[in-house]
N, C-alpha and C positions, 0 to 999 in steps of 0.2 A: 503494499500500499504506500502510495507516495503522499507526502504532506507538504503543503505550501507553508512556509513560515515567513511571514512578512517582518521585516526588521528595519528600523530607522536608527541611524547612529550619527552623532556628530562627526564631522570630518576628522577630527584628531583621533577619535575612537576607531573609526574605519581604517585609518592609516596604521594605527597601532595593532589592530586585529590582523590586518594584512601582513605585517611584519612578523607577528607570532606564528601565523599559519605558514609563512616562508620558512620559519626555523623548526617547525614540527616535522617529524619524519617517522620512518619506519620503526627506528629504535624506541622513540617515545611512545608510539602506539602499542608496540610489543610490550613495553614496560607497564603501561597503564591499563592494558586490557585483561580480560579473563584468561587464565592459563588452562581452562578446562573445556574450551569449546572449539578446539582444533584451529583457532586463529580466525573464526568468524567475526568476533567483536572487533579485533585488530583491523581486519580488512574493511569493515563497515566504518571505522574511524577514519581510515586512510581515504575511502571513497568520499565520505562527507567532508573532509578537509579539502579535498580536490574541488568539490562542487562549490564550497564556500569561497575558495581562492578564485575560482573562474567568476563567480558572482561579483566579488569585490573588484577584480580586474575589469569587468565590463562596466562597473560603476566608476572606474577611474582610479582605482586604488591597487595598483600592481607594483609591488616593491621590486627593485632591481636585484 
């Protein structure tokens, strides 16, 4: 099931969030996810991070 999550952020928070997402990666998701589901939660985290990165980039917040 897909969920639409509308979000409004001040520009400074959007820039900071884009920077955070740029720095999050596989190791972070691995460390923070369940160890008992065969990697499903890790993969869902990484997928959602990627979608949020793309949405921020489309809104003009794409860090280098």
